[in-house]
Backbone as CSV, one residue per row, in Angstrom:
resi,resn,N_x,N_y,N_z,CA_x,CA_y,CA_z,C_x,C_y,C_z
1,MET,0.850,-1.226,-0.115,-0.129,0.125,0.039,0.914,1.348,0.062
2,ALA,0.441,2.097,-0.806,1.216,3.462,-0.916,0.451,4.661,-0.457
3,VAL,0.904,5.708,0.424,0.275,6.849,0.619,0.277,7.810,-0.349
4,LEU,-1.095,8.128,-0.680,-0.944,9.273,-1.757,-0.848,10.553,-1.299
5,ASN,-1.645,10.974,-0.424,-1.490,12.248,0.217,-2.459,12.141,1.615
6,ALA,-2.341,13.092,2.402,-2.826,13.006,3.694,-4.214,12.324,3.787
7,GLY,-4.005,11.068,4.489,-5.323,10.312,4.727,-5.819,9.691,3.543
8,THR,-4.964,9.343,2.616,-5.404,8.500,1.493,-4.330,7.732,1.275
9,ILE,-4.795,6.382,1.084,-3.785,5.059,0.841,-4.154,4.419,-0.423
10,LYS,-3.263,3.993,-1.369,-3.416,3.332,-2.415,-3.367,1.911,-2.064
11,ALA,-4.260,1.024,-2.378,-4.262,-0.265,-2.041,-4.768,-1.134,-3.308
12,THR,-4.339,-2.167,-3.204,-4.503,-3.076,-4.264,-5.382,-4.412,-3.731
13,PHE,-6.670,-4.634,-4.507,-7.331,-5.706,-4.109,-7.675,-6.602,-5.238
14,THR,-8.064,-8.025,-5.259,-8.494,-8.542,-6.224,-9.906,-9.109,-6.201
15,PHE,-10.687,-8.879,-7.097,-12.224,-8.997,-7.264,-12.460,-10.083,-8.472
16,ASP,-13.638,-10.645,-8.393,-13.981,-11.571,-9.273,-14.690,-10.493,-10.444
17,GLU,-15.072,-10.936,-11.636,-15.483,-10.309,-12.677,-16.853,-9.752,-12.304
18,ASN,-17.702,-10.535,-11.707,-18.951,-10.219,-11.189,-19.021,-8.920,-10.246
19,THR,-18.083,-8.857,-9.295,-17.996,-7.897,-8.448,-17.428,-6.567,-9.204
20,VAL,-16.506,-6.651,-10.135,-15.928,-5.608,-10.922,-17.033,-5.047,-11.651
21,ARG,-17.988,-5.957,-12.341,-19.130,-5.391,-13.148,-20.038,-4.632,-12.204
22,ARG,-20.528,-5.123,-11.172,-21.203,-4.470,-10.051,-20.682,-3.019,-9.655
23,LEU,-19.312,-3.007,-9.363,-18.539,-1.913,-8.999,-18.828,-0.749,-10.099
24,GLU,-18.469,-1.288,-11.095,-18.675,-0.154,-12.410,-19.872,0.302,-12.606
25,GLU,-20.803,-0.583,-12.583,-22.187,-0.283,-12.823,-22.619,0.513,-11.652
26,ALA,-22.259,0.216,-10.386,-22.612,1.421,-9.269,-22.023,2.712,-9.293
27,SER,-20.924,2.766,-9.912,-20.022,3.958,-10.085,-20.672,4.819,-11.098
28,ALA,-20.982,4.127,-12.168,-21.673,5.001,-13.297,-23.246,5.357,-12.862
29,ARG,-23.918,4.482,-12.331,-25.310,4.961,-11.803,-25.330,6.004,-10.872
30,LEU,-24.435,6.077,-9.860,-24.382,7.034,-8.804,-23.348,8.129,-9.026
31,ALA,-22.733,8.049,-10.271,-21.839,9.274,-10.514,-20.706,9.274,-9.479
32,ARG,-19.988,8.547,-8.887,-19.069,8.496,-7.787,-18.144,7.518,-8.381
33,SER,-16.830,7.917,-7.835,-15.724,7.091,-8.226,-15.883,5.624,-7.585
34,LYS,-14.975,4.591,-8.453,-15.294,3.432,-7.795,-14.480,3.304,-6.275
35,SER,-13.570,4.036,-6.136,-12.975,4.085,-4.722,-14.086,4.726,-3.865
36,GLN,-14.798,5.605,-4.111,-15.735,6.087,-3.231,-16.872,4.928,-2.893
37,ILE,-17.267,4.275,-3.880,-18.219,3.073,-3.768,-17.618,2.054,-2.827
38,VAL,-16.144,1.746,-2.918,-15.753,0.856,-2.181,-15.583,1.078,-0.574
39,ARG,-15.264,2.437,-0.466,-15.216,3.222,0.927,-16.573,3.065,1.643
40,GLU,-17.608,3.507,0.852,-18.856,3.508,1.140,-19.356,2.127,1.623
41,ALA,-19.119,1.110,0.652,-19.408,-0.172,1.060,-18.928,-0.850,2.236
42,ILE,-17.600,-0.369,2.359,-16.932,-0.769,3.609,-17.477,-0.267,5.061
43,GLN,-17.809,1.206,4.798,-18.526,1.640,6.073,-19.665,1.012,6.197
44,GLU,-20.401,0.776,5.174,-21.753,-0.046,5.503,-21.541,-1.319,6.209
45,TYR,-20.605,-2.100,5.628,-20.429,-3.341,6.241,-19.843,-3.228,7.647
46,TYR,-18.840,-2.224,7.891,-18.456,-2.062,9.216,-19.583,-1.827,10.202
47,SER,-20.254,-0.996,9.903,-21.520,-0.567,10.648,-22.372,-1.678,11.202
48,ARG,-22.372,-2.715,10.416,-23.186,-3.788,10.651,-22.622,-4.855,11.653
49,LEU,-21.154,-4.852,11.892,-20.536,-5.822,12.511,-20.946,-6.308,13.837
50,ASP,-21.572,-5.476,14.681,-22.099,-5.770,16.006,-23.579,-6.334,15.876
51,ARG,-24.125,-6.406,14.477,-25.559,-6.792,14.602,-25.346,-8.231,14.179
52,LEU,-26.510,-8.943,14.662,-26.763,-10.376,14.458,-26.959,-10.727,12.892
53,SER,-26.065,-11.637,12.376,-26.348,-12.057,10.870,-27.572,-12.860,10.971
54,ASP,-28.217,-12.938,9.700,-29.514,-13.703,9.376,-29.334,-15.017,10.078
55,GLN,-28.305,-15.714,9.952,-28.031,-17.280,10.536,-28.037,-17.135,11.905
56,GLU,-27.472,-16.156,12.580,-27.588,-16.067,14.090,-28.743,-15.675,14.713
57,ARG,-29.574,-14.794,13.897,-30.927,-14.462,14.137,-31.816,-15.676,14.112
58,ASP,-31.814,-16.440,13.058,-32.668,-17.442,12.681,-32.362,-18.694,13.968
59,SER,-31.035,-18.923,14.251,-30.610,-19.954,15.306,-31.397,-19.504,16.750
60,MET,-31.286,-18.207,16.779,-31.845,-17.537,18.312,-33.273,-17.967,17.992
61,LEU,-33.781,-17.481,17.152,-35.376,-17.621,17.154,-35.749,-19.038,17.167
62,ARG,-35.039,-19.986,16.413,-35.329,-21.484,16.684,-35.094,-21.874,18.181
63,ALA,-34.160,-21.379,18.867,-33.898,-21.757,20.344,-35.355,-21.364,21.106
64,PHE,-35.432,-20.034,20.832,-36.722,-19.375,21.538,-37.955,-20.198,21.198
65,ASP,-38.290,-20.597,19.955,-39.428,-21.399,19.718,-39.482,-22.496,20.406
66,LYS,-38.198,-23.296,20.555,-38.250,-24.623,21.148,-38.341,-24.246,22.778
67,LEU,-37.757,-23.191,23.355,-37.887,-23.021,24.806,-39.341,-22.267,25.123
68,ALA,-40.009,-21.710,24.523,-41.024,-20.963,24.743,-42.206,-21.611,25.301
69,PRO,-42.503,-22.887,24.694,-43.704,-23.713,25.273,-43.154,-24.078,26.702
70,ALA,-42.056,-24.057,27.261,-41.727,-24.614,28.578,-42.032,-23.420,29.443
71,ILE,-42.276,-22.210,28.964,-42.436,-21.125,29.979,-43.940,-21.263,30.484
72,PRO,-43.981,-21.680,31.839,-45.182,-21.757,32.498,-46.309,-20.302,32.265
73,ALA,-47.778,-20.931,32.055,-48.377,-19.739,31.731,-49.222,-19.536,32.950
74,ARG,-49.032,-18.318,33.603,-49.660,-18.032,34.699,-50.391,-16.540,34.602
75,GLY,-51.472,-16.540,35.253,-52.234,-15.068,35.074,-51.477,-14.111,35.804
76,ARG,-51.943,-12.770,35.611,-51.353,-11.623,36.187,-51.386,-11.851,37.842
77,ALA,-52.514,-12.236,38.334,-52.591,-12.381,39.841,-51.673,-13.463,40.404
78,ALA,-51.429,-14.368,39.776,-50.466,-15.292,40.269,-49.191,-14.824,40.361
79,VAL,-48.748,-13.952,39.102,-47.457,-13.399,39.187,-47.349,-12.232,40.154
80,ASN,-48.372,-11.400,40.545,-48.318,-10.510,41.508,-48.196,-11.145,42.853
81,ARG,-48.815,-12.228,42.962,-48.638,-12.931,44.414,-47.306,-13.336,44.547
82,GLU,-46.603,-13.865,43.481,-45.132,-14.366,43.604,-44.276,-13.219,43.811
83,LEU,-44.567,-12.069,43.110,-43.597,-11.085,43.404,-43.770,-10.349,44.664
84,ARG,-44.995,-10.282,45.264,-45.328,-9.886,46.757,-44.580,-10.716,47.794
85,GLU,-44.516,-12.287,47.585,-43.942,-13.004,48.417,-42.258,-12.846,48.283
86,ILE,-41.941,-12.530,47.114,-40.303,-12.446,46.974,-39.927,-11.184,47.843
87,ARG,-40.738,-10.132,47.604,-40.566,-8.722,48.080,-40.387,-8.831,49.696
88,ARG,-41.593,-9.521,50.167,-41.734,-9.841,51.749,-40.546,-10.698,52.236
89,SER,-40.174,-11.495,51.422,-39.000,-12.418,51.758,-37.688,-11.814,52.034
90,ARG,-37.533,-10.847,51.032,-36.283,-9.863,50.956,-36.444,-9.104,52.089
91,LYS,-37.484,-8.427,52.437,-37.493,-7.399,53.493,-37.311,-8.017,54.933
92,THR,-37.633,-9.269,55.019,-37.672,-10.081,56.461,-36.362,-10.617,56.407
93,ALA,-35.381,-10.968,55.402,-34.366,-11.771,55.551,-33.356,-11.378,56.454
94,GLY,-33.148,-10.171,56.610,-32.251,-9.536,57.580,-32.837,-9.608,58.994
95,LEU,-34.060,-9.678,59.171,-34.601,-9.547,60.573,-34.717,-10.940,61.028
96,ARG,-34.583,-12.144,60.493,-34.629,-13.536,60.928,-33.550,-13.831,62.094
97,GLY,-32.595,-13.093,61.878,-31.492,-13.451,62.993,-31.431,-12.466,64.122
98,GLY,-32.443,-11.752,64.009,-32.650,-10.927,65.145,-32.212,-9.209,64.795
99,SER,-31.329,-8.943,65.613,-31.109,-7.426,65.578,-29.931,-7.337,64.514
100,LEU,-29.974,-6.241,63.709,-29.003,-6.131,62.745,-27.828,-5.077,63.141
101,LYS,-27.588,-5.062,64.392,-26.324,-4.167,64.948,-25.079,-4.673,64.649
């Protein structure tokens, strides 16, 4: 790679014919240089690195679909009773041993 001017580096890459054809078409249709098209494509690709791929998302959805039926179905009243009991036990947990001194 060679430095052309401040902030610009000349690099060499190898592309297949289909990719070159697409790059040339995108450059002509968008009236941008091929270098600009490549820079924008890399920025777009880079911005998606932290997102799940389609394959990862599908795998997680399959796992959820498999596990979801095992989630017990309870009404709101049962959930509220359980939450009240949890809160009550947390409040009184330190008092069971007597004084907190």
